PAZALO-429581 format. One line per field, with one value per residue (C-alpha): residue number from 1; residue in one letter; x, y, z. Coordinates in steps of 0.05 Angstrom, whole numbers. Example, Ala and Ser with C-alpha at 12.3 -4.5 7.8 and 13.67 -1.06 7.14 Angstrom:
2
pos <- 1, 2
code <- A, S
east <- 246, 273
north <- -90, -21
up <- 156, 143
***
This chain:
233
pos <- 1, 2, 3, 4, 5, 6, 7, 8, 9, 10, 11, 12, 13, 14, 15, 16, 17, 18, 19, 20, 21, 22, 23, 24, 25, 26, 27, 28, 29, 30, 31, 32, 33, 34, 35, 36, 37, 38, 39, 40, 41, 42, 43, 44, 45, 46, 47, 48, 49, 50, 51, 52, 53, 54, 55, 56, 57, 58, 59, 60, 61, 62, 63, 64, 65, 66, 67, 68, 69, 70, 71, 72, 73, 74, 75, 76, 77, 78, 79, 80, 81, 82, 83, 84, 85, 86, 87, 88, 89, 90, 91, 92, 93, 94, 95, 96, 97, 98, 99, 100, 101, 102, 103, 104, 105, 106, 107, 108, 109, 110, 111, 112, 113, 114, 115, 116, 117, 118, 119, 120, 121, 122, 123, 124, 125, 126, 127, 128, 129, 130, 131, 132, 133, 134, 135, 136, 137, 138, 139, 140, 141, 142, 143, 144, 145, 146, 147, 148, 149, 150, 151, 152, 153, 154, 155, 156, 157, 158, 159, 160, 161, 162, 163, 164, 165, 166, 167, 168, 169, 170, 171, 172, 173, 174, 175, 176, 177, 178, 179, 180, 181, 182, 183, 184, 185, 186, 187, 188, 189, 190, 191, 192, 193, 194, 195, 196, 197, 198, 199, 200, 201, 202, 203, 204, 205, 206, 207, 208, 209, 210, 211, 212, 213, 214, 215, 216, 217, 218, 219, 220, 221, 222, 223, 224, 225, 226, 227, 228, 229, 230, 231, 232, 233
code <- M, S, V, N, V, R, L, P, D, G, K, A, L, E, L, P, D, G, A, T, G, A, D, V, A, A, A, I, G, S, G, L, A, R, A, A, L, A, I, E, V, G, G, E, L, R, D, L, A, R, P, V, D, D, D, A, A, V, S, I, L, T, A, T, G, E, G, A, L, G, L, I, R, H, D, A, A, H, V, L, A, A, A, V, I, E, L, Y, P, G, V, K, I, S, I, G, P, A, I, D, S, G, F, Y, Y, D, F, D, F, P, D, G, V, S, I, S, E, D, D, L, P, A, I, E, A, K, M, L, E, H, V, K, A, G, E, P, F, V, R, E, E, L, T, A, G, E, A, R, E, R, F, A, A, E, Q, Q, P, Y, K, V, E, L, I, D, D, L, V, A, N, E, H, V, E, T, V, S, L, Y, T, N, G, P, F, T, D, L, C, R, G, P, H, A, P, S, T, A, A, I, K, A, F, A, L, Q, S, V, A, G, A, Y, W, R, G, D, S, T, R, P, M, L, T, R, I, Y, G, T, A, F, L, S, R, A, S
east <- -77, -37, -43, -14, 6, 32, 97, 111, 154, 94, 121, 75, 94, 61, 58, 23, -48, -50, 17, 29, 64, 126, 124, 121, 182, 221, 204, 233, 297, 327, 350, 280, 252, 297, 280, 205, 159, 91, 59, 11, -42, -88, -76, -86, -27, -26, 17, 67, 34, -33, -50, -47, -104, -102, -88, -72, -20, 30, 90, 134, 142, 212, 243, 254, 182, 127, 86, 142, 153, 80, 78, 136, 107, 42, 83, 116, 49, 31, 98, 85, 19, 52, 102, 49, 3, 63, 85, 16, -31, -103, -92, -146, -127, -161, -128, -57, -47, 13, 15, 59, 109, 109, 54, 15, -28, -82, -89, -137, -93, -122, -145, -86, -37, -11, 50, 95, 155, 197, 166, 182, 253, 226, 172, 224, 267, 209, 193, 265, 258, 200, 236, 299, 257, 233, 162, 118, 55, 3, -63, -128, -198, -258, -331, -348, -386, -326, -280, -329, -334, -259, -247, -306, -275, -209, -245, -226, -289, -259, -247, -318, -345, -303, -329, -401, -392, -362, -422, -472, -440, -403, -444, -381, -388, -315, -257, -182, -138, -63, -20, 52, 81, 31, -13, -73, -106, -166, -132, -141, -66, -22, 41, 113, 130, 159, 178, 250, 234, 233, 306, 300, 247, 238, 181, 172, 117, 55, -10, -84, -135, -210, -236, -257, -243, -307, -301, -359, -320, -262, -196, -142, -66, -34, 39, 73, 133, 168, 203, 248, 270, 344, 386, 413, 344
north <- 240, 179, 112, 48, -9, -79, -101, -173, -186, -168, -100, -39, 25, 91, 144, 211, 209, 203, 166, 130, 66, 107, 135, 65, 43, 106, 96, 25, 46, 87, 25, -4, 64, 62, -10, -6, -18, -23, -39, -94, -67, -118, -166, -112, -91, -15, 41, 70, 138, 114, 122, 62, 40, 44, -23, -56, -110, -84, -108, -73, -104, -101, -131, -198, -204, -246, -204, -156, -184, -179, -108, -87, -122, -85, -20, -39, -49, 23, 47, 9, 44, 112, 98, 76, 136, 181, 144, 132, 191, 170, 100, 72, 34, -25, -68, -84, -135, -171, -245, -303, -292, -216, -169, -146, -88, -88, -29, -7, 31, 84, 63, 52, 39, -30, -53, -114, -140, -93, -34, -61, -32, 39, 27, -1, 60, 106, 62, 69, 145, 139, 89, 132, 193, 159, 184, 175, 132, 180, 153, 192, 171, 198, 183, 133, 188, 235, 181, 161, 233, 240, 178, 195, 264, 230, 185, 122, 78, 15, 50, 78, 8, -19, 35, 23, -51, -36, 6, -45, -108, -86, -24, 18, 92, 110, 85, 97, 123, 121, 170, 159, 210, 226, 165, 158, 90, 61, 16, -13, -13, -17, 9, 21, 93, 108, 78, 75, 10, -26, -48, -90, -102, -126, -128, -197, -204, -176, -214, -203, -208, -197, -146, -186, -251, -242, -256, -209, -151, -111, -145, -109, -110, -143, -127, -176, -161, -180, -142, -156, -125, -130, -134, -201, -234
up <- 592, 570, 537, 563, 517, 531, 498, 476, 538, 582, 603, 602, 566, 583, 528, 517, 492, 416, 413, 347, 328, 312, 383, 411, 371, 391, 464, 461, 426, 370, 332, 332, 310, 249, 232, 244, 185, 219, 286, 307, 354, 386, 328, 274, 232, 225, 196, 244, 237, 265, 339, 385, 430, 505, 539, 473, 463, 412, 374, 323, 254, 225, 163, 199, 222, 193, 145, 128, 58, 41, 66, 22, -39, -28, -25, -90, -125, -107, -133, -198, -205, -192, -247, -297, -287, -300, -362, -392, -380, -381, -355, -311, -248, -216, -162, -142, -86, -58, -76, -53, -109, -108, -131, -191, -213, -266, -314, -368, -417, -464, -533, -579, -522, -507, -469, -470, -432, -475, -437, -367, -362, -372, -320, -272, -282, -264, -203, -180, -181, -132, -88, -84, -68, -4, -15, 47, 45, 71, 96, 97, 115, 76, 74, 20, -16, -15, -41, -95, -119, -120, -163, -208, -220, -237, -286, -249, -257, -227, -161, -163, -172, -115, -68, -89, -74, -5, 11, -15, 12, 74, 91, 101, 116, 109, 68, 71, 15, 10, -28, -50, -97, -152, -138, -92, -84, -48, 2, 71, 83, 120, 87, 108, 126, 57, -9, 15, 51, -16, -23, -86, -138, -209, -259, -289, -340, -373, -380, -394, -338, -341, -291, -230, -267, -308, -382, -396, -366, -395, -408, -368, -372, -312, -295, -249, -206, -142, -86, -27, 38, 20, -42, -19, -21
***
């Protein structure tokens, strides 16, 4: 059994059944394999570790490709969350997207705990540990019920609410989780192969943000940052 994919130059590439994005990059060349961040399969950006579809048009995303910066900034948001949960046990996590200027993550800190810009250097230092460790981003797919039980057991109510809404509004049966280091998040992805792809980052500011923009909901602490694919950016 094999899968055949179509490269951007129109050429066909035959690979063993179950081949992943990383296999596609390696088959094209060792240099591309080292530079690859993700793969576009039939218009969908995916992790390199995911299988490719037979007869799909594929292209490899590298640091120079459109979408690479957003990918890395999304990675950095997950690394920020990993650092915060280590430094502040009991923190509750909500959402952490990439944005045009960088990324942010919203946190609900335990009673009596508050942070300011003065705390950002310590959080950055912890983030740097995770970046230097080159921790892989590992994707797993669970039923919505399994994921809900997991986050409920971890006392992460914001994630439980998000899953409930996905089930009610989008009728999903499964969801994907991503783990990097000590942190697991509800996330569609994709992500780079590891945290090592983040070449430069900085935390910028702290602000308040209502959960889901609703002033009747809890006020969360938002940490803003930015990240780049090279130190020269």
